[in-house]
C-alpha positions in Angstrom: -17.7 20.3 13.2 -16.9 22.3 10.2 -15.8 20.4 7.1 -12.4 20.9 5.7 -11.5 21.4 2.0 -8.6 19.9 0.1 -8.1 21.4 -3.4 -6.1 19.4 -5.9 -5.8 19.3 -9.7 -6.4 16.3 -11.9 -2.7 15.3 -12.1 -2.4 15.1 -8.3 -5.6 13.1 -8.1 -4.3 10.6 -10.6 -1.0 10.2 -8.7 -2.8 9.3 -5.5 -5.8 7.3 -6.9 -5.8 3.5 -6.2 -8.2 2.1 -8.8 -8.4 -1.4 -7.3 -9.7 -0.2 -4.0 -11.5 2.9 -5.2 -9.4 5.0 -2.8 -7.5 8.2 -2.9 -4.6 8.1 -0.4 -2.4 11.0 0.7 0.4 11.1 3.2 0.0 14.3 5.2 3.6 15.4 4.3 2.8 15.1 0.6 -0.1 17.5 1.0 2.0 19.9 3.0 4.6 19.9 0.2 1.7 21.1 -2.0 0.8 23.9 0.5 -2.3 22.0 1.7 -2.5 21.6 5.5 -5.1 19.0 6.2 -6.0 18.5 9.9 -7.7 15.1 10.0 -10.6 14.9 12.5 -13.9 13.3 12.7 -15.4 16.1 10.6 -16.2 15.8 6.9 -13.6 16.6 4.2 -14.5 17.9 0.7 -12.0 17.2 -2.0 -12.3 19.7 -4.9 -10.8 19.1 -8.3 -9.5 22.5 -9.5 -9.2 21.2 -13.0 -12.8 20.0 -13.5 -14.5 22.0 -10.8 -16.0 18.8 -9.4 -16.1 18.1 -5.7 -16.8 15.0 -3.5 -17.7 15.1 0.2 -16.1 12.4 2.5 -17.5 11.5 5.9 -15.2 10.2 8.6 -15.5 6.4 9.2 -12.6 5.4 11.5 -9.0 5.9 12.4 -6.3 3.3 12.2 -4.6 3.2 15.6 -2.8 0.9 18.0 -4.5 2.7 20.9 -1.5 5.0 21.3 -0.4 6.2 17.9 -2.7 7.1 15.0 -1.6 5.7 11.6 -4.3 7.2 9.4 -7.8 8.6 9.1 -10.4 6.9 6.9 -13.3 8.6 5.1 -16.0 7.5 2.6 -18.2 9.3 0.1 -21.9 8.4 -0.4 -20.9 6.7 -3.7 -18.3 4.4 -2.0 -15.1 6.2 -2.9 -12.6 6.1 0.0 -10.2 8.7 1.3 -7.2 7.8 3.4 -5.0 10.4 5.1 -1.8 8.7 6.3 -0.1 10.1 9.4 3.6 9.9 8.3 
């Protein structure tokens, strides 16, 4: 599957960064308000920082579900940073 790209600036990154768990978490509706339409799947996601020019690739690890509804999609980078996309 083709990877998706999410482009954010440093301010948005800081708003969604959870230092204690080394996780960046977004509700899908927050991304849509920024004009970013993420479509969580089992493909990789690349988060690009438009301020610094840096990028990090996240591989799908699992989805949070009760078997019927999906609550979120979880991804992890090679250096242990987590990405959580919350289905709100």
